[in-house]
N, CA and C atoms as an extended XYZ file, in Angstrom:
348
Properties=species:S:1:pos:R:3:atomname:S:1:resname:S:1:resid:I:1 pbc="F F F"
N       -18.253      -22.220       55.657 N   MET     1
C       -19.440      -22.614       54.911 CA  MET     1
C       -19.147      -22.455       53.426 C   MET     1
N       -19.455      -23.469       52.671 N   ASP     2
C       -19.282      -23.422       51.227 CA  ASP     2
C       -20.432      -22.652       50.592 C   ASP     2
N       -20.156      -22.090       49.439 N   LEU     3
C       -21.197      -21.379       48.709 CA  LEU     3
C       -22.080      -22.378       47.972 C   LEU     3
N       -23.380      -22.323       48.177 N   PRO     4
C       -24.275      -23.207       47.425 CA  PRO     4
C       -24.226      -22.884       45.931 C   PRO     4
N       -24.222      -23.916       45.111 N   VAL     5
C       -24.137      -23.747       43.656 CA  VAL     5
C       -25.311      -22.916       43.143 C   VAL     5
N       -26.506      -23.155       43.667 N   GLN     6
C       -27.675      -22.381       43.223 CA  GLN     6
C       -27.489      -20.895       43.499 C   GLN     6
N       -26.877      -20.576       44.627 N   LEU     7
C       -26.627      -19.180       44.966 CA  LEU     7
C       -25.622      -18.570       44.005 C   LEU     7
N       -24.561      -19.285       43.708 N   VAL     8
C       -23.532      -18.787       42.782 CA  VAL     8
C       -24.147      -18.535       41.414 C   VAL     8
N       -24.934      -19.470       40.924 N   VAL     9
C       -25.572      -19.313       39.614 CA  VAL     9
C       -26.558      -18.142       39.647 C   VAL     9
N       -27.387      -18.086       40.681 N   ALA    10
C       -28.392      -17.019       40.769 CA  ALA    10
C       -27.731      -15.648       40.835 C   ALA    10
N       -26.700      -15.499       41.670 N   TYR    11
C       -26.052      -14.193       41.791 CA  TYR    11
C       -25.322      -13.813       40.498 C   TYR    11
N       -24.685      -14.784       39.865 N   SER    12
C       -23.960      -14.508       38.614 CA  SER    12
C       -24.908      -14.059       37.515 C   SER    12
N       -26.022      -14.753       37.355 N   VAL    13
C       -26.988      -14.393       36.315 CA  VAL    13
C       -27.693      -13.083       36.684 C   VAL    13
N       -27.971      -12.890       37.976 N   PHE    14
C       -28.543      -11.634       38.466 CA  PHE    14
C       -27.652      -10.462       38.052 C   PHE    14
N       -26.359      -10.583       38.299 N   SER    15
C       -25.439       -9.488       37.976 CA  SER    15
C       -25.328       -9.283       36.461 C   SER    15
N       -25.454      -10.353       35.707 N   LEU    16
C       -25.401      -10.241       34.247 CA  LEU    16
C       -26.618       -9.478       33.715 C   LEU    16
N       -27.801       -9.852       34.180 N   PHE    17
C       -29.010       -9.132       33.759 CA  PHE    17
C       -28.965       -7.675       34.213 C   PHE    17
N       -28.441       -7.429       35.403 N   LEU    18
C       -28.335       -6.061       35.898 CA  LEU    18
C       -27.387       -5.237       35.028 C   LEU    18
N       -26.300       -5.847       34.575 N   PHE    19
C       -25.392       -5.157       33.660 CA  PHE    19
C       -26.138       -4.727       32.402 C   PHE    19
N       -26.927       -5.630       31.842 N   TYR    20
C       -27.650       -5.304       30.610 CA  TYR    20
C       -28.694       -4.216       30.843 C   TYR    20
N       -29.287       -4.186       32.012 N   GLN    21
C       -30.244       -3.115       32.291 CA  GLN    21
C       -29.535       -1.767       32.416 C   GLN    21
N       -28.360       -1.768       33.031 N   LYS    22
C       -27.592       -0.521       33.119 CA  LYS    22
C       -27.173       -0.061       31.723 C   LYS    22
N       -26.783       -0.999       30.874 N   LEU    23
C       -26.408       -0.673       29.505 CA  LEU    23
C       -27.613       -0.135       28.727 C   LEU    23
N       -28.758       -0.745       28.916 N   HIS    24
C       -29.991       -0.295       28.271 CA  HIS    24
C       -30.315        1.130       28.708 C   HIS    24
N       -30.192        1.393       29.996 N   LEU    25
C       -30.467        2.728       30.520 CA  LEU    25
C       -29.478        3.743       29.947 C   LEU    25
N       -28.227        3.369       29.855 N   LYS    26
C       -27.193        4.258       29.308 CA  LYS    26
C       -27.473        4.588       27.837 C   LYS    26
N       -27.905        3.594       27.074 N   ASN    27
C       -28.140        3.772       25.638 CA  ASN    27
C       -29.599        4.043       25.304 C   ASN    27
N       -30.416        4.342       26.289 N   PHE    28
C       -31.851        4.511       26.075 CA  PHE    28
C       -32.119        5.643       25.092 C   PHE    28
N       -32.900        5.349       24.060 N   GLN    29
C       -33.236        6.346       23.051 CA  GLN    29
C       -34.736        6.405       22.796 C   GLN    29
N       -35.496        5.840       23.695 N   GLY    30
C       -36.944        5.816       23.513 CA  GLY    30
C       -37.580        7.154       23.829 C   GLY    30
N       -38.827        7.286       23.461 N   ASP    31
C       -39.572        8.521       23.692 CA  ASP    31
C       -40.283        8.533       25.038 C   ASP    31
N       -40.380        7.392       25.676 N   SER    32
C       -41.155        7.290       26.905 CA  SER    32
C       -40.326        7.681       28.131 C   SER    32
N       -40.618        8.857       28.628 N   ALA    33
C       -39.932        9.321       29.834 CA  ALA    33
C       -40.330        8.469       31.044 C   ALA    33
N       -41.562        7.990       31.037 N   ILE    34
C       -42.032        7.148       32.146 CA  ILE    34
C       -41.245        5.846       32.198 C   ILE    34
N       -41.018        5.239       31.026 N   PHE    35
C       -40.246        3.996       31.001 CA  PHE    35
C       -38.810        4.243       31.451 C   PHE    35
N       -38.224        5.354       31.021 N   ARG    36
C       -36.846        5.669       31.417 CA  ARG    36
C       -36.743        5.837       32.932 C   ARG    36
N       -37.670        6.570       33.516 N   VAL    37
C       -37.667        6.775       34.973 CA  VAL    37
C       -37.915        5.443       35.684 C   VAL    37
N       -38.854        4.660       35.172 N   SER    38
C       -39.147        3.353       35.778 CA  SER    38
C       -37.937        2.436       35.716 C   SER    38
N       -37.273        2.414       34.572 N   LEU    39
C       -36.074        1.596       34.419 CA  LEU    39
C       -34.971        2.091       35.350 C   LEU    39
N       -34.837        3.392       35.492 N   SER    40
C       -33.835        3.961       36.399 CA  SER    40
C       -34.083        3.522       37.841 C   SER    40
N       -35.324        3.584       38.259 N   ILE    41
C       -35.674        3.176       39.622 CA  ILE    41
C       -35.443        1.680       39.798 C   ILE    41
N       -35.829        0.904       38.812 N   TYR    42
C       -35.651       -0.547       38.857 CA  TYR    42
C       -34.170       -0.912       38.962 C   TYR    42
N       -33.339       -0.241       38.169 N   VAL    43
C       -31.890       -0.490       38.197 CA  VAL    43
C       -31.316       -0.086       39.549 C   VAL    43
N       -31.752        1.022       40.087 N   LEU    44
C       -31.264        1.473       41.396 CA  LEU    44
C       -31.616        0.463       42.485 C   LEU    44
N       -32.863        0.035       42.510 N   ILE    45
C       -33.295       -0.932       43.529 CA  ILE    45
C       -32.562       -2.257       43.357 C   ILE    45
N       -32.401       -2.711       42.132 N   SER    46
C       -31.701       -3.974       41.876 CA  SER    46
C       -30.229       -3.882       42.275 C   SER    46
N       -29.596       -2.754       41.983 N   THR    47
C       -28.197       -2.554       42.355 CA  THR    47
C       -28.042       -2.562       43.873 C   THR    47
N       -28.924       -1.852       44.557 N   LEU    48
C       -28.871       -1.821       46.020 CA  LEU    48
C       -29.113       -3.208       46.612 C   LEU    48
N       -30.028       -3.950       46.020 N   TYR    49
C       -30.300       -5.302       46.500 CA  TYR    49
C       -29.067       -6.190       46.326 C   TYR    49
N       -28.457       -6.152       45.142 N   GLY    50
C       -27.270       -6.975       44.884 CA  GLY    50
C       -26.116       -6.621       45.805 C   GLY    50
N       -25.875       -5.318       45.983 N   PHE    51
C       -24.814       -4.873       46.876 CA  PHE    51
C       -25.150       -5.219       48.324 C   PHE    51
N       -26.381       -4.956       48.708 N   GLY    52
C       -26.826       -5.273       50.068 CA  GLY    52
C       -26.722       -6.758       50.368 C   GLY    52
N       -27.019       -7.576       49.377 N   PHE    53
C       -26.913       -9.022       49.569 CA  PHE    53
C       -25.469       -9.412       49.869 C   PHE    53
N       -24.526       -8.873       49.104 N   LEU    54
C       -23.113       -9.183       49.343 CA  LEU    54
C       -22.667       -8.733       50.728 C   LEU    54
N       -23.097       -7.538       51.129 N   VAL    55
C       -22.729       -7.031       52.452 CA  VAL    55
C       -23.346       -7.901       53.539 C   VAL    55
N       -24.620       -8.226       53.408 N   TYR    56
C       -25.285       -9.062       54.406 CA  TYR    56
C       -24.624      -10.440       54.490 C   TYR    56
N       -24.326      -11.027       53.339 N   TRP    57
C       -23.668      -12.332       53.312 CA  TRP    57
C       -22.303      -12.243       53.998 C   TRP    57
N       -21.607      -11.149       53.748 N   GLY    58
C       -20.307      -10.947       54.378 CA  GLY    58
C       -20.412      -10.839       55.889 C   GLY    58
N       -21.411      -10.134       56.378 N   VAL    59
C       -21.582       -9.958       57.820 CA  VAL    59
C       -22.050      -11.254       58.474 C   VAL    59
N       -23.022      -11.917       57.891 N   VAL    60
C       -23.635      -13.093       58.510 CA  VAL    60
C       -22.823      -14.368       58.278 C   VAL    60
N       -22.325      -14.573       57.078 N   VAL    61
C       -21.634      -15.820       56.748 CA  VAL    61
C       -20.128      -15.616       56.801 C   VAL    61
N       -19.597      -14.913       55.806 N   SER    62
C       -18.156      -14.642       55.790 CA  SER    62
C       -17.841      -13.663       54.670 C   SER    62
N       -16.913      -12.765       54.965 N   TRP    63
C       -16.507      -11.787       53.969 CA  TRP    63
C       -15.760      -12.460       52.822 C   TRP    63
N       -15.026      -13.495       53.126 N   SER    64
C       -14.299      -14.176       52.050 CA  SER    64
C       -15.278      -14.841       51.077 C   SER    64
N       -16.338      -15.446       51.600 N   ASN    65
C       -17.358      -16.034       50.719 CA  ASN    65
C       -18.051      -14.960       49.893 C   ASN    65
N       -18.286      -13.818       50.503 N   SER    66
C       -18.911      -12.709       49.779 CA  SER    66
C       -18.000      -12.239       48.652 C   SER    66
N       -16.726      -12.127       48.921 N   GLY    67
C       -15.757      -11.734       47.900 CA  GLY    67
C       -15.648      -12.755       46.785 C   GLY    67
N       -15.648      -14.039       47.165 N   VAL    68
C       -15.586      -15.110       46.162 CA  VAL    68
C       -16.832      -15.072       45.284 C   VAL    68
N       -17.981      -14.854       45.881 N   LEU    69
C       -19.232      -14.769       45.117 CA  LEU    69
C       -19.155      -13.620       44.109 C   LEU    69
N       -18.651      -12.477       44.542 N   PHE    70
C       -18.498      -11.331       43.644 CA  PHE    70
C       -17.527      -11.649       42.508 C   PHE    70
N       -16.396      -12.264       42.827 N   LEU    71
C       -15.387      -12.585       41.809 CA  LEU    71
C       -15.890      -13.630       40.808 C   LEU    71
N       -16.655      -14.602       41.285 N   ILE    72
C       -17.228      -15.596       40.366 CA  ILE    72
C       -18.204      -14.924       39.406 C   ILE    72
N       -19.023      -14.017       39.930 N   ALA    73
C       -19.970      -13.288       39.072 CA  ALA    73
C       -19.223      -12.441       38.047 C   ALA    73
N       -18.136      -11.808       38.461 N   LEU    74
C       -17.330      -11.006       37.542 CA  LEU    74
C       -16.704      -11.878       36.459 C   LEU    74
N       -16.162      -13.029       36.854 N   ALA    75
C       -15.568      -13.955       35.883 CA  ALA    75
C       -16.626      -14.477       34.914 C   ALA    75
N       -17.822      -14.742       35.418 N   THR    76
C       -18.926      -15.197       34.568 CA  THR    76
C       -19.262      -14.143       33.521 C   THR    76
N       -19.283      -12.883       33.933 N   GLN    77
C       -19.558      -11.804       32.985 CA  GLN    77
C       -18.485      -11.729       31.911 C   GLN    77
N       -17.227      -11.850       32.297 N   ILE    78
C       -16.134      -11.775       31.325 CA  ILE    78
C       -16.257      -12.894       30.299 C   ILE    78
N       -16.509      -14.105       30.777 N   VAL    79
C       -16.667      -15.244       29.862 CA  VAL    79
C       -17.878      -15.024       28.964 C   VAL    79
N       -18.988      -14.555       29.537 N   TRP    80
C       -20.190      -14.320       28.739 CA  TRP    80
C       -19.947      -13.267       27.670 C   TRP    80
N       -19.208      -12.203       27.993 N   PHE    81
C       -18.956      -11.154       27.012 CA  PHE    81
C       -18.134      -11.680       25.843 C   PHE    81
N       -17.236      -12.592       26.105 N   LEU    82
C       -16.481      -13.219       25.014 CA  LEU    82
C       -17.410      -14.041       24.118 C   LEU    82
N       -18.299      -14.797       24.748 N   ILE    83
C       -19.274      -15.596       23.987 CA  ILE    83
C       -20.211      -14.681       23.204 C   ILE    83
N       -20.681      -13.636       23.857 N   GLU    84
C       -21.572      -12.672       23.223 CA  GLU    84
C       -20.922      -12.059       21.980 C   GLU    84
N       -19.647      -11.726       22.088 N   GLY    85
C       -18.928      -11.158       20.953 CA  GLY    85
C       -18.808      -12.133       19.797 C   GLY    85
N       -18.538      -13.387       20.117 N   LYS    86
C       -18.404      -14.406       19.066 CA  LYS    86
C       -19.735      -14.664       18.366 C   LYS    86
N       -20.833      -14.595       19.121 N   LEU    87
C       -22.156      -14.854       18.548 CA  LEU    87
C       -22.774      -13.621       17.887 C   LEU    87
N       -22.143      -12.464       18.054 N   GLY    88
C       -22.655      -11.244       17.450 CA  GLY    88
C       -23.932      -10.730       18.087 C   GLY    88
N       -24.021      -10.816       19.408 N   LEU    89
C       -25.239      -10.421       20.112 CA  LEU    89
C       -25.164       -9.019       20.729 C   LEU    89
N       -24.146       -8.274       20.432 N   ARG    90
C       -23.904       -6.990       21.116 CA  ARG    90
C       -25.037       -5.981       20.935 C   ARG    90
N       -25.717       -6.020       19.833 N   ASN    91
C       -26.783       -5.045       19.593 CA  ASN    91
C       -28.136       -5.472       20.160 C   ASN    91
N       -28.181       -6.603       20.804 N   TYR    92
C       -29.431       -7.115       21.366 CA  TYR    92
C       -29.498       -6.993       22.883 C   TYR    92
N       -28.709       -6.060       23.430 N   TYR    93
C       -28.685       -5.866       24.880 CA  TYR    93
C       -30.065       -5.528       25.432 C   TYR    93
N       -30.877       -4.828       24.646 N   TRP    94
C       -32.203       -4.421       25.111 CA  TRP    94
C       -33.112       -5.632       25.340 C   TRP    94
N       -32.883       -6.719       24.589 N   MET    95
C       -33.689       -7.929       24.792 CA  MET    95
C       -33.348       -8.570       26.146 C   MET    95
N       -32.061       -8.639       26.452 N   LEU    96
C       -31.649       -9.208       27.733 CA  LEU    96
C       -32.071       -8.302       28.886 C   LEU    96
N       -32.061       -7.004       28.647 N   SER    97
C       -32.532       -6.065       29.660 CA  SER    97
C       -34.012       -6.272       29.946 C   SER    97
N       -34.791       -6.431       28.890 N   THR    98
C       -36.229       -6.647       29.048 CA  THR    98
C       -36.508       -7.971       29.750 C   THR    98
N       -35.784       -9.015       29.379 N   LEU    99
C       -35.914      -10.302       30.065 CA  LEU    99
C       -35.532      -10.164       31.537 C   LEU    99
N       -34.575       -9.286       31.818 N   GLY   100
C       -34.146       -9.040       33.193 CA  GLY   100
C       -35.237       -8.461       34.071 C   GLY   100
N       -36.216       -7.776       33.473 N   LEU   101
C       -37.322       -7.237       34.272 CA  LEU   101
C       -38.066       -8.343       35.002 C   LEU   101
N       -38.107       -9.521       34.399 N   VAL   102
C       -38.767      -10.668       35.023 CA  VAL   102
C       -37.768      -11.497       35.822 C   VAL   102
N       -36.586      -11.685       35.255 N   MET   103
C       -35.615      -12.606       35.858 CA  MET   103
C       -34.953      -12.064       37.114 C   MET   103
N       -34.713      -10.772       37.205 N   ILE   104
C       -34.039      -10.226       38.384 CA  ILE   104
C       -34.827      -10.490       39.668 C   ILE   104
N       -36.138      -10.262       39.706 N   PRO   105
C       -36.868      -10.603       40.941 CA  PRO   105
C       -36.839      -12.106       41.250 C   PRO   105
N       -36.915      -12.937       40.218 N   VAL   106
C       -36.874      -14.393       40.432 CA  VAL   106
C       -35.516      -14.788       41.001 C   VAL   106
N       -34.451      -14.280       40.410 N   LEU   107
C       -33.102      -14.598       40.888 CA  LEU   107
C       -32.852      -14.003       42.267 C   LEU   107
N       -33.388      -12.811       42.510 N   GLY   108
C       -33.280      -12.206       43.842 CA  GLY   108
C       -33.957      -13.067       44.894 C   GLY   108
N       -35.086      -13.659       44.547 N   TYR   109
C       -35.789      -14.546       45.467 CA  TYR   109
C       -34.968      -15.810       45.735 C   TYR   109
N       -34.365      -16.366       44.691 N   VAL   110
C       -33.508      -17.547       44.864 CA  VAL   110
C       -32.337      -17.201       45.775 C   VAL   110
N       -31.760      -16.026       45.596 N   MET   111
C       -30.678      -15.592       46.477 CA  MET   111
C       -31.176      -15.470       47.905 C   MET   111
N       -32.348      -14.900       48.083 N   TRP   112
C       -32.953      -14.711       49.404 CA  TRP   112
C       -33.138      -16.050       50.122 C   TRP   112
N       -33.510      -17.075       49.367 N   LEU   113
C       -33.733      -18.382       49.967 CA  LEU   113
C       -32.460      -18.971       50.594 C   LEU   113
N       -31.307      -18.509       50.151 N   HIS   114
C       -30.039      -19.046       50.661 CA  HIS   114
C       -29.479      -18.264       51.830 C   HIS   114
N       -30.175      -17.231       52.263 N   ILE   115
C       -29.712      -16.470       53.423 CA  ILE   115
C       -29.941      -17.314       54.680 C   ILE   115
N       -28.877      -17.470       55.467 N   PRO   116
C       -29.042      -18.269       56.704 CA  PRO   116
C       -29.842      -17.546       57.765 C   PRO   116
């Protein structure tokens, strides 16, 4: 079974937003302990969902497709980081993290739709 393009795009962007949320959590300097705990829980659930999706896809569809999906997402991140560096966006990770609060559930749903 070939990987659907929508799934590849959704998983790649999902992993990118998740990276920015982890970075935001690592560099968090806000005063709101509630937001920090909420972000921590959100990142944990999102990480488990992304990992669980790869495992489920591997069991149900194929492990090679699951590995390819992971590698494409990793390559997408590497290319994006090069673009990010050229555009000088490194200090705006918190904006992408905040956008990820909305986009991760949407992308997770798109991924869910592709489960056989």
